[in-house]
C-alpha positions in Angstrom: -26.8 50.8 -17.8 -26.0 48.1 -15.2 -28.1 45.4 -14.3 -29.6 44.6 -11.3 -27.5 41.9 -9.5 -27.8 39.9 -6.4 -26.5 41.1 -3.4 -23.6 38.2 -3.6 -22.8 39.0 -6.6 -19.1 40.8 -7.1 -19.6 40.9 -10.9 -21.2 44.5 -11.0 -18.4 45.3 -13.6 -18.5 42.4 -15.2 -22.1 42.4 -16.8 -21.3 45.6 -19.2 -21.9 44.9 -22.6 -19.0 48.0 -23.7 -22.5 50.4 -23.8 -24.1 47.7 -26.2 -26.9 45.1 -25.4 -28.6 42.4 -26.9 -32.3 42.5 -28.4 -34.8 39.9 -28.8 -34.3 38.0 -32.3 -36.1 35.6 -34.7 -37.0 32.2 -33.4 -35.5 29.2 -35.6 -37.7 26.7 -34.6 -37.6 24.0 -32.1 -36.0 25.8 -29.0 -33.6 28.0 -30.8 -33.7 31.7 -30.9 -31.3 34.5 -32.5 -30.7 37.7 -30.9 -28.4 40.4 -31.9 -26.7 42.8 -30.3 -28.0 46.6 -29.5 -27.4 49.6 -27.7 -28.3 49.9 -24.1 -28.8 46.9 -22.3 -26.7 44.0 -20.5 -26.3 40.0 -21.1 -28.8 39.9 -17.6 -31.1 41.9 -19.2 -31.0 39.9 -22.4 -31.6 36.7 -21.0 -34.1 37.9 -18.3 -36.2 38.9 -21.5 -35.9 35.5 -22.9 -37.4 33.9 -19.8 -33.9 33.2 -18.2 -33.6 33.9 -14.0 -31.0 36.0 -13.4 -29.8 33.7 -11.0 -29.6 30.8 -13.6 -28.3 33.9 -16.1 -25.4 34.7 -13.4 -24.3 30.8 -13.5 -23.8 30.9 -17.1 -22.2 34.0 -17.3 -19.9 32.7 -14.1 -19.5 29.1 -16.1 -18.1 30.5 -19.3 -15.8 33.3 -18.0 -12.8 31.4 -17.9 -13.4 30.7 -21.7 -15.0 33.9 -22.9 -16.5 37.0 -21.4 -19.7 37.4 -22.2 -20.0 40.9 -21.1 -18.0 41.8 -24.0 -20.6 40.8 -26.9 -20.4 43.7 -29.3 -22.6 45.5 -31.1 -24.5 43.9 -34.3 -23.0 40.5 -33.5 -26.0 37.5 -33.2 -26.1 35.2 -30.4 -27.8 31.9 -30.7 -30.0 30.4 -27.4 -30.9 26.9 -27.1 -34.0 26.1 -24.6 -35.0 22.6 -23.5 -38.8 21.1 -23.9 -39.8 22.9 -20.7 -38.1 26.3 -21.7 -34.8 25.9 -19.7 -31.6 27.6 -21.4 -29.9 25.0 -22.5 -26.9 26.1 -24.9 -25.1 29.6 -26.5 -23.3 30.3 -29.3 -21.5 33.7 -30.2 -19.4 34.0 -32.9 -16.4 35.5 -31.5 -14.2 36.3 -34.8 -14.2 35.2 -38.3 -12.2 32.1 -37.3 -13.4 31.5 -33.6 -16.9 31.0 -32.1 -18.4 30.3 -28.3 -20.5 27.3 -27.6 -21.2 26.9 -23.8 -24.0 23.9 -23.2 -25.2 22.0 -20.4 -23.7 18.4 -20.0 -25.5 15.1 -19.0 -24.7 15.6 -15.2 -26.3 19.3 -15.7 -22.8 21.3 -15.9 -22.4 23.7 -18.1 -18.9 22.9 -20.4 -18.1 26.3 -22.6 -15.6 25.8 -25.3 -14.3 27.4 -28.2 -14.4 25.8 -31.7 -12.8 27.0 -35.1 -15.5 28.4 -37.7 -15.4 25.7 -40.9 -13.3 26.9 -43.5 -11.6 25.6 -46.6 -8.0 26.7 -47.5 -6.9 28.0 -51.1 -3.5 28.6 -52.2 -2.6 31.6 -54.6 0.4 32.8 -56.2 1.7 36.2 -56.9 4.3 36.9 -59.4 5.8 40.0 -61.4 8.0 42.8 -61.7 8.3 45.8 -59.2 6.6 49.1 -61.0 6.6 51.8 -58.3 6.6 49.7 -54.9 6.0 46.2 -54.0 3.2 47.0 -51.5 1.7 49.3 -54.2 1.8 46.6 -56.7 0.2 43.8 -55.0 -2.4 46.1 -53.4 -3.1 46.9 -57.0 -3.4 43.0 -57.7 -6.0 42.6 -55.0 -3.1 40.8 -52.4 -3.7 41.8 -49.0 -1.0 44.0 -47.4 -0.3 41.6 -44.5 1.1 39.1 -47.4 3.7 41.5 -48.2 4.3 42.3 -44.3 5.1 38.9 -44.3 7.3 38.6 -47.0 9.5 41.7 -45.9 9.7 39.8 -42.1 10.5 36.5 -43.8 13.3 38.4 -45.8 14.3 41.0 -43.3 18.4 39.6 -42.5 18.3 39.2 -46.5 16.0 42.0 -48.2 15.1 45.6 -47.3 11.7 45.8 -48.9 11.6 49.5 -48.6 14.2 49.7 -51.2 13.3 47.1 -53.9 14.0 48.9 -57.0 11.8 49.2 -60.5 12.8 45.8 -62.4 13.3 44.0 -59.2 11.0 40.5 -59.4 9.5 38.5 -57.1 7.2 35.0 -56.6 5.2 34.5 -53.8 2.7 31.1 -53.1 0.4 32.1 -49.8 -2.3 30.2 -48.4 -6.0 31.8 -47.4 -8.8 30.7 -45.5 -12.3 30.8 -46.8 -15.4 30.7 -44.9 -18.5 28.9 -45.8 -20.0 31.9 -46.9 -17.6 32.1 -49.4 -15.5 35.5 -47.2 -11.9 35.6 -46.5 -11.0 35.1 -43.3 -8.4 38.9 -42.7 -6.2 36.8 -40.3 -5.9 33.5 -42.5 -3.2 34.1 -44.8 0.2 32.4 -44.4 3.4 32.7 -46.8 4.2 28.8 -48.4 7.3 30.0 -50.0 8.6 33.0 -52.0 11.5 34.5 -54.2 12.8 38.3 -54.6 15.2 39.1 -57.3 17.1 42.5 -56.5 20.6 43.5 -57.7 21.1 40.4 -59.5 20.8 38.0 -56.5 17.6 35.4 -55.9 16.9 34.9 -52.5 14.0 31.9 -51.7 12.3 31.1 -48.7 10.2 27.7 -47.9 8.1 27.3 -44.9 8.8 24.0 -43.4 9.2 22.2 -40.1 12.6 23.2 -38.1 15.3 21.2 -36.5 13.3 22.3 -32.9 9.9 21.0 -34.5 9.0 24.6 -35.0 7.3 26.2 -37.9 10.3 28.2 -39.9 11.2 29.8 -43.2 15.1 28.1 -44.7 16.6 28.8 -47.7 17.5 26.5 -50.6 20.0 24.7 -48.0 17.9 24.1 -45.3 19.4 27.2 -43.5 17.2 29.1 -41.3 16.9 32.8 -42.8 17.1 34.1 -39.2 19.6 33.6 -36.8 19.3 31.7 -33.7 20.5 33.1 -30.6 22.3 31.1 -27.6 20.6 30.7 -24.3 17.6 30.6 -26.4 17.1 34.0 -26.7 16.1 36.7 -29.3 17.7 40.3 -30.2 14.8 42.2 -30.3 11.3 41.8 -29.2 9.7 43.7 -31.9 10.4 44.6 -35.6 10.8 48.7 -35.2 11.4 51.7 -37.3 13.9 53.5 -35.1 14.6 53.5 -31.4 12.8 56.6 -30.4 14.2 56.8 -26.8 17.1 55.1 -24.7 17.7 54.1 -21.4 18.5 56.9 -19.2 18.5 57.5 -15.6 17.3 61.3 -16.2 15.1 61.9 -19.1 12.7 64.8 -19.9 9.0 62.9 -20.2 7.7 64.2 -23.3 4.2 64.2 -21.9 4.7 65.0 -17.9 7.3 67.2 -19.1 9.4 66.4 -15.8 12.8 64.8 -15.5 12.5 60.9 -14.2 14.3 58.0 -15.1 13.4 56.1 -18.5 14.8 52.2 -17.5 14.2 51.0 -20.4 14.2 51.2 -24.7 11.4 52.5 -26.6 11.3 50.8 -30.2 8.9 52.7 -32.4 6.6 50.9 -34.8 3.2 51.0 -36.2 0.3 49.9 -34.4 -0.4 46.5 -34.6 2.8 45.4 -34.9 3.5 42.1 -32.6 5.3 41.9 -30.2 7.1 38.5 -28.9 8.7 37.0 -26.0 12.8 37.4 -25.7 13.3 33.9 -24.3 11.3 31.1 -22.8 9.2 32.0 -19.3 6.5 31.9 -17.5 3.9 35.3 -17.6 4.0 37.0 -14.4 1.6 38.9 -15.2 -0.5 40.7 -17.9 -2.3 43.8 -16.9 -2.4 47.4 -16.8 0.5 48.7 -15.4 0.5 52.6 -14.5 2.0 54.8 -17.3 3.1 51.6 -19.3 -0.6 51.5 -20.0 -1.2 47.5 -21.0 2.0 45.6 -19.9 3.5 42.0 -19.9 6.1 40.8 -17.4 7.9 37.8 -18.1 9.8 35.5 -15.8 12.3 33.8 -17.9 14.3 31.6 -14.8 17.2 29.9 -15.9 16.7 30.3 -19.6 17.7 34.3 -19.1 19.0 36.3 -15.5 16.4 39.0 -16.2 12.8 39.4 -16.3 11.3 41.1 -19.5 8.7 43.6 -19.4 6.4 45.0 -22.5 4.6 48.0 -22.1 2.0 50.2 -23.7 0.4 47.2 -25.9 -2.9 48.0 -27.6 -3.8 44.5 -26.6 -2.2 41.2 -25.3 -2.2 38.2 -27.8 -4.6 35.1 -27.2 -4.4 33.3 -24.3 -1.7 35.6 -22.7 -2.6 35.7 -18.8 -0.5 35.1 -15.7 0.9 32.0 -15.3 1.0 30.6 -19.0 4.2 29.9 -20.6 5.4 31.3 -23.4 8.4 30.4 -26.0 11.3 32.5 -27.3 9.5 34.3 -30.8 6.0 33.3 -29.0 3.8 36.7 -30.2 2.7 37.8 -26.5 0.9 41.5 -27.8 0.4 44.0 -29.7 2.1 47.4 -30.4 0.2 50.5 -29.1 -0.2 53.7 -26.9 -2.0 52.7 -24.2 -1.2 54.5 -21.0 1.5 57.6 -21.0 2.6 57.2 -24.8 2.8 60.1 -26.9 2.3 57.4 -30.0 2.7 53.9 -30.6 5.8 52.0 -29.4 7.1 49.1 -27.2 8.8 50.3 -24.0 11.1 47.3 -23.4 12.5 46.8 -20.0 15.1 44.0 -18.4 14.9 44.0 -14.5 16.9 41.5 -11.9 14.8 42.0 -8.8 14.5 45.6 -8.9 17.4 46.6 -10.6 17.0 47.8 -14.3 19.6 47.6 -16.8 20.1 48.9 -20.4 18.2 46.4 -22.7 20.3 47.4 -26.0 23.6 46.5 -23.8 22.3 43.6 -22.4 21.0 42.4 -25.7 24.4 42.8 -27.4 25.9 40.5 -25.0 23.7 37.7 -27.1 26.0 35.1 -28.6 24.8 33.4 -31.9 24.9 30.0 -32.3 25.5 28.6 -36.3 22.1 27.9 -37.0 21.5 23.8 -37.9 20.3 23.4 -41.4 16.9 21.2 -42.2 17.8 17.9 -44.0 16.3 14.6 -45.0 14.0 13.1 -47.6 10.9 14.8 -46.2 12.3 18.2 -46.5 14.1 17.4 -50.1 10.4 16.3 -51.4 8.7 19.0 -49.6 11.2 21.7 -51.3 10.7 20.3 -54.6 7.0 20.5 -54.7 7.5 24.2 -53.8 10.7 25.2 -55.8 8.5 23.8 -58.8 5.4 25.8 -57.7 7.0 29.0 -58.0 8.9 28.4 -60.8 5.1 27.7 -62.3 4.6 31.4 -61.8 5.3 33.8 -64.3 7.4 37.0 -62.7 8.3 38.6 -65.9 5.7 42.1 -66.7 2.9 43.6 -64.3 2.0 41.9 -60.7 -0.5 39.3 -61.2 -2.6 36.7 -59.1 -3.0 32.9 -59.9 -5.4 30.9 -58.1 -4.6 27.5 -57.9 -7.6 24.6 -58.7 -5.6 21.8 -57.0 -3.0 22.2 -54.2 -3.0 18.9 -52.1 0.8 18.4 -53.1 1.8 21.7 -51.7 
C-alpha cells in the first residue's frame, strides 16, 4: 500500500519499502525505540505510528535520500528511533549491510545530517596451504575457506595460472584477512588476499599485495613486477573476466529473444552472475540507469583518455556510489554482471561509441598497446616482501589443505 502523502509530495513512488514495512518494537529506554521491518506498511506509516507527523517524516526522508533511500528498508532488519525530551524525533539508525550502518540526526542548528559509517570490526589473518587432491575449489571449501578467496586467487594469477586446470599434486599457500563483527560473525565481503603462492608443473608463482607505482593497491611478483600488464593510454583490455564471448559485433544478428534480425552493436561476454565489471579507462559517468533492452546500464565519457564512450549493459546492480557525474578510474568496479533487460542469461553487453557511431570493441581493444610494467622497489617494499614471504613459508603445503589462524599479525 502507498502511504497518504501531502499534495505537493512527488515522492509517492519513493515511500515504498519493497512491499515491506516496519512494525513497533521494544523501548530501549531514555528516548530510543527499535522497530523491525515487517510486511504491509511504508516508512511514513512507521513514523506516524510512533508519533511523528507526516510532514516531519517527509523531511527526514528527503534529507536522508542522498545518503540512503529509506524506502529500501528490508524485511527483518531493525531501525532505531531516537526521541528528544518532548517526543520529537532526533535520530535514525539502520544497518544497511554487515559492513555499513546509516545514521541521521539533527545537529545544533536543527538541520538533519545523514551519513554512512563502517560497522565496528576487527581483522584476522588466516593462512591456508596444502596439496590439491581433487580441485582447489573443492579442497578449500572442505577446509572452511570462503569461495571468494579462491576466486580472488584465480583473478590474481589469471595471467600466469589457469586455476581450472590445476592438477592433483599441485601445491599452494595463501594468506588472507577477514573482518569480524563485534558479535563474532565473519563479514562475507571483508576477505582480502595478502599473499599467495601456487606451484604447478614444477614452477612456483608468488603474488604479494602492495602499493603500486601509481599509489594503488596491486599484486606483484617477487621482483616487484605487476602480475597484470598495464595498457597504455590508461586503458584495460577487457572490462570483465569472462568465460566466453557469446555474441560478437554485428550489423545484422538474429536476436535470441525477439527472433528478429537487428544490429548487435557491441560484444557479449558470458560470465557468472555477480562478476565484477570494471571501467576500461578513466572517465566520468554519463549515466547509470535502466536503458531499454540493455537493462541496468552504465555509460562512461572517457574524454581524452579514450576516444570512445564505453557502455556496460544487463548489469544486475551498480557498484556503490556509481551515479551520473561520478569520476571513475581505470579498473574501478562500476557494476556486476546480470541479466536485466532483454537477456537470456547472465552476461555483459559491452559497447564503444563515438557520437552515434558504434565500433567493434574487440577490434578497437586489440589496438591497445601495452607498456613495459614498472616494478615496485625500495626498502619499504623489501621489508614488506620479507614479512609476507616469511609468513607464507611458515605454512606447510605438504598434505591435505589446512586452515591456520594467526594469533599476532601486527607485522603483516
